[in-house]
Each structure stands twice: as structure tokens, then as C-alpha cells.
BAFI-3210 file (N, C-alpha, C; in Angstrom, 3 decimals, decimal comma, padded with zeros to 6 digits):
// residues 109
n [1|2|3|4|5|6|7|8|9|10|11|12|13|14|15|16|17|18|19|20|21|22|23|24|25|26|27|28|29|30|31|32|33|34|35|36|37|38|39|40|41|42|43|44|45|46|47|48|49|50|51|52|53|54|55|56|57|58|59|60|61|62|63|64|65|66|67|68|69|70|71|72|73|74|75|76|77|78|79|80|81|82|83|84|85|86|87|88|89|90|91|92|93|94|95|96|97|98|99|100|101|102|103|104|105|106|107|108|109]
n.u [017,426|017,288|017,527|015,050|013,250|013,965|012,431|013,178|014,633|013,670|012,143|012,350|010,962|007,791|007,599|005,684|005,432|005,371|004,131|002,552|-000,146|-000,465|-001,898|-001,110|-001,878|-004,280|-006,581|-007,442|-007,313|-005,103|-002,808|000,506|001,330|-000,182|000,986|003,639|003,156|002,174|004,485|005,999|004,453|005,067|004,818|006,701|006,998|006,054|003,839|002,588|001,903|000,177|-001,921|-002,830|-003,408|-004,531|-003,179|-002,481|-004,487|-006,671|-008,554|-006,483|-004,591|-002,098|-000,559|-000,123|000,788|002,605|005,479|005,854|004,895|006,700|009,085|008,580|008,284|010,842|012,455|011,598|012,473|015,141|016,564|017,510|015,207|015,349|015,775|013,341|010,785|008,533|004,917|002,621|001,407|-001,783|-004,320|-006,474|-009,685|-013,243|-016,437|-018,999|-022,317|-024,525|-026,544|-025,416|-023,499|-025,228|-026,614|-024,595|-024,395|-026,700|-028,899|-031,568|-031,976]
n.v [-005,128|-007,753|-009,231|-008,786|-010,159|-012,754|-015,170|-017,096|-016,074|-015,298|-012,766|-013,367|-014,209|-012,900|-010,361|-008,738|-005,160|-002,341|-000,106|-001,080|-000,711|001,753|003,905|003,951|004,238|006,383|006,696|004,098|002,937|001,330|-000,348|-000,086|-002,545|-004,331|-003,966|-004,768|-007,453|-008,444|-008,350|-010,306|-012,440|-012,883|-010,898|-008,884|-006,623|-003,220|-003,050|-005,550|-005,302|-003,149|-004,187|-006,219|-005,024|-002,595|-000,204|003,133|003,295|004,760|007,834|009,773|008,581|007,562|009,754|010,591|008,344|006,751|006,996|006,270|003,606|002,419|002,755|001,146|-001,424|-001,725|-001,683|-004,011|-005,898|-005,477|-003,788|-000,971|001,748|002,777|000,630|-000,500|-000,713|001,797|001,737|001,870|005,027|006,531|008,716|010,389|009,012|009,200|007,811|008,142|008,964|007,405|009,028|011,546|011,341|010,819|013,222|014,875|014,035|014,954|013,465|012,209|010,443]
n.w [-005,892|-006,654|-004,300|-003,085|-004,704|-004,222|-002,791|-001,038|000,990|003,982|006,065|008,729|011,997|012,870|015,142|017,387|017,792|020,054|018,821|016,771|016,368|015,274|012,915|009,570|006,868|006,401|004,840|004,177|006,607|007,566|009,581|011,055|012,052|010,493|007,988|008,522|009,243|006,810|005,219|006,510|005,885|003,294|001,329|-000,465|-002,031|-002,837|-004,479|-004,071|-001,349|-001,556|-003,113|-001,435|001,110|000,439|000,793|000,029|-001,842|-001,320|-001,028|-001,103|-002,681|-001,863|-001,258|001,364|002,751|001,318|001,509|004,177|004,233|002,457|003,907|006,160|005,013|003,864|006,160|007,466|005,639|005,747|004,037|001,959|001,535|-001,032|-002,666|-003,161|-005,533|-006,402|-006,155|-008,936|-009,733|-009,819|-011,081|-008,770|-008,306|-008,361|-007,656|-010,097|-010,669|-012,982|-014,040|-014,084|-016,104|-018,225|-018,468|-019,406|-021,995|-022,992|-022,603|-020,549|-017,574]
ca.u [016,123|017,396|017,277|013,616|012,551|014,367|011,466|013,775|015,183|012,541|012,532|012,384|009,714|007,086|007,580|004,895|006,065|004,376|003,407|001,931|-001,527|-000,431|-002,460|-000,175|-002,711|-005,514|-007,736|-007,874|-007,162|-004,146|-001,847|001,897|001,390|-000,722|002,007|004,736|002,713|002,088|005,856|006,387|003,651|005,613|004,608|007,955|007,025|005,036|002,642|001,926|001,313|-000,937|-003,039|-003,306|-003,944|-005,113|-002,449|-002,289|-005,577|-007,778|-008,781|-005,232|-003,773|-000,761|000,179|000,242|001,331|003,521|006,838|005,822|004,768|007,978|010,055|008,253|008,605|012,296|013,008|011,310|013,293|016,547|017,152|017,298|013,952|015,644|015,758|011,957|010,154|007,235|003,717|002,171|000,478|-002,927|-005,058|-007,594|-010,974|-014,422|-017,576|-019,917|-023,605|-024,807|-027,391|-024,532|-022,954|-026,321|-026,897|-023,531|-024,685|-027,958|-029,989|-032,019|-032,229]
ca.v [-005,664|-009,209|-009,744|-008,702|-011,195|-014,066|-015,509|-018,065|-015,320|-014,822|-011,690|-013,834|-014,361|-011,660|-010,026|-007,509|-003,988|-001,547|000,858|-001,759|-000,263|003,089|003,934|004,474|004,663|006,888|006,493|002,701|002,537|000,224|-000,097|-000,500|-003,981|-005,055|-003,895|-005,631|-008,848|-008,798|-008,634|-011,596|-013,475|-013,102|-009,795|-008,147|-005,422|-002,214|-003,420|-006,651|-004,735|-002,302|-005,045|-007,015|-004,195|-001,380|001,004|004,026|003,195|005,583|009,129|010,522|007,805|007,343|010,996|010,735|007,134|005,975|006,976|005,507|002,183|002,022|002,663|-000,017|-002,632|-001,798|-002,041|-005,434|-006,713|-005,204|-003,170|000,471|002,064|003,050|-000,632|-000,875|-000,026|002,335|001,275|002,762|006,064|006,798|009,922|010,090|008,792|009,140|007,246|009,107|008,346|007,337|010,143|012,680|011,116|010,925|014,644|015,439|013,645|015,545|012,514|012,206|009,090]
ca.w [-006,276|-006,726|-002,944|-002,805|-005,458|-003,732|-001,735|-000,127|002,103|004,784|006,979|010,116|012,724|013,178|016,562|017,549|018,381|020,794|017,983|015,630|016,164|014,676|011,556|008,575|005,734|007,001|003,954|004,242|008,010|007,645|010,644|010,884|012,307|009,332|006,937|008,953|009,170|005,385|004,770|007,089|005,217|001,957|000,389|-000,374|-002,879|-002,541|-005,252|-003,364|-000,130|-001,989|-003,545|-000,303|002,192|-000,147|001,170|-001,106|-002,812|-000,858|-001,655|-001,332|-003,619|-001,345|-001,036|002,772|003,372|000,467|002,076|005,425|003,881|001,870|004,990|006,994|004,241|003,742|007,469|007,723|004,737|006,007|002,846|001,831|000,834|-002,447|-003,410|-003,446|-006,659|-005,961|-006,861|-009,998|-009,276|-010,693|-010,701|-007,866|-008,968|-007,499|-008,370|-010,709|-010,971|-014,418|-014,465|-014,362|-017,438|-019,202|-018,647|-020,236|-023,369|-023,394|-022,335|-019,166|-017,057]
c.u [016,150|017,062|015,773|012,853|012,926|013,491|012,012|014,356|014,017|013,015|012,555|010,992|009,093|007,051|006,820|005,705|004,990|003,554|002,754|000,486|-001,606|-000,956|-001,476|-000,927|-004,061|-006,740|-008,312|-007,735|-006,283|-003,086|-000,437|002,026|000,869|000,298|003,164|004,362|002,636|003,472|006,291|005,577|004,067|005,373|005,780|008,005|005,891|003,734|001,884|001,224|000,078|-002,152|-003,657|-004,011|-004,655|-004,423|-002,227|-003,394|-006,803|-007,845|-007,491|-004,289|-002,312|000,044|000,616|000,943|002,411|004,932|006,892|005,760|006,092|009,041|009,837|008,638|010,124|012,937|012,791|012,164|014,788|017,266|016,917|015,959|014,157|015,616|014,343|011,403|008,803|006,086|003,339|001,165|-000,613|-003,624|-006,190|-008,906|-012,079|-015,556|-018,479|-021,205|-023,873|-025,654|-026,555|-023,945|-024,025|-026,656|-025,845|-023,781|-025,993|-029,142|-030,368|-032,369|-033,367]
c.v [-007,195|-009,845|-009,783|-009,826|-012,603|-014,435|-016,549|-017,377|-014,698|-013,736|-012,111|-013,922|-013,000|-011,473|-008,714|-006,401|-003,144|-000,596|000,226|-001,317|001,150|003,032|004,630|005,015|005,084|006,613|005,083|002,118|001,294|000,584|-000,565|-002,011|-004,810|-005,074|-004,828|-007,103|-009,313|-009,125|-010,010|-012,749|-013,655|-012,012|-008,833|-006,888|-004,477|-002,553|-004,551|-006,147|-003,927|-003,140|-005,816|-006,162|-002,927|-000,100|001,846|003,977|004,001|006,901|009,871|009,821|007,688|008,603|011,156|009,510|006,420|005,882|006,157|004,009|001,660|001,846|001,444|-001,310|-002,807|-002,227|-003,519|-006,351|-006,506|-004,617|-001,664|000,715|002,329|001,781|-001,069|-000,050|000,491|001,753|002,300|003,759|006,263|008,050|009,543|009,991|008,777|008,542|008,366|008,370|008,417|008,512|011,393|012,542|011,265|012,384|015,318|015,146|014,267|014,619|012,600|010,783|009,133]
c.w [-006,327|-005,375|-002,649|-003,499|-005,030|-002,541|-000,759|001,108|002,871|005,750|008,447|010,726|013,001|014,688|016,703|018,221|019,063|019,929|016,755|015,383|015,574|013,240|010,634|007,370|006,299|006,133|004,082|005,648|008,178|008,685|010,279|011,069|011,142|008,191|007,280|008,819|007,703|004,824|005,273|006,505|003,762|000,931|000,507|-001,227|-002,487|-003,267|-004,572|-002,104|-000,491|-002,378|-002,378|000,751|001,713|000,323|-000,078|-002,136|-002,395|-001,598|-001,968|-002,312|-003,177|-001,083|000,419|003,341|002,568|001,052|003,357|005,157|003,349|002,951|005,873|006,279|004,157|005,063|007,768|006,863|004,961|004,812|002,895|001,135|-000,658|-003,302|-003,797|-004,600|-006,191|-006,771|-007,924|-009,448|-010,313|-010,193|-009,758|-008,639|-007,931|-008,314|-008,901|-011,041|-012,470|-014,888|-014,745|-015,755|-018,506|-019,475|-019,507|-021,703|-023,872|-023,195|-020,879|-018,763|-016,089]
res [m|q|h|i|n|d|r|a|i|a|p|g|t|f|i|p|e|p|d|d|d|r|i|i|c|r|c|e|e|v|t|k|g|e|i|r|r|a|v|h|e|g|m|y|t|i|t|e|i|r|r|y|l|r|t|g|m|g|l|c|q|g|q|t|c|a|r|l|v|k|g|i|v|a|k|e|l|g|i|s|p|a|e|l|i|p|a|t|s|r|a|p|m|r|p|v|e|m|k|v|l|a|k|e|e|g|r|h|v]
***
């Protein structure tokens, strides 16, 4: 983990790969290239990537992409995926209209 927090160690020059247009996070439509570029721009943790690109913040909450994102970030940094701390998981949420909440209280909007 110490290596990851040392921002003086850069992962090198970003070199595009043929599969950079592959979608990794389907909910937020984030590609492999976007994740790789974010690492090369200085985002070395899963939490930073998540906040910047919204990976794992869609409907599935990272259930389909978390391992893939972690693997891509680890490869770009030249470390084991086990060295990366996973982002905090949260229960899936959906917007609720206020009139639904008002009806639960017995009030009508």
C-alpha cells in the first residue's frame, strides 16, 4: 500500500491499447481506456477511480465491474490486485418520488 500512496512513482507514459474501447463498467459505460488513462493522470486508488469515473456507482454497485477495474488499475501500477483497497460498498439505491413517501405517512401530495 505504501507504493500506491507514493505519488512520485508514476506509472509511465500512457500508451493506447487495441482493446481500450472495451466497456468495463456497463452501468456507467466506462471503458478500459478511460480507467487506464485515469491511473496515468494520477488516480492510484479504487476510490479515486470510482469518484472520477463513477465505476461501480451504477445500478449494480460494482457487482459486475469491481474485479475488472481492480485488475486494470493494478496492472497499470505494476502491483498485485491484493494491494489495492476496495472501494466502500453501499446498498443499491433508487430515486423515490416524494409522493410515495407522503403516502406512507398517510399524507397526500
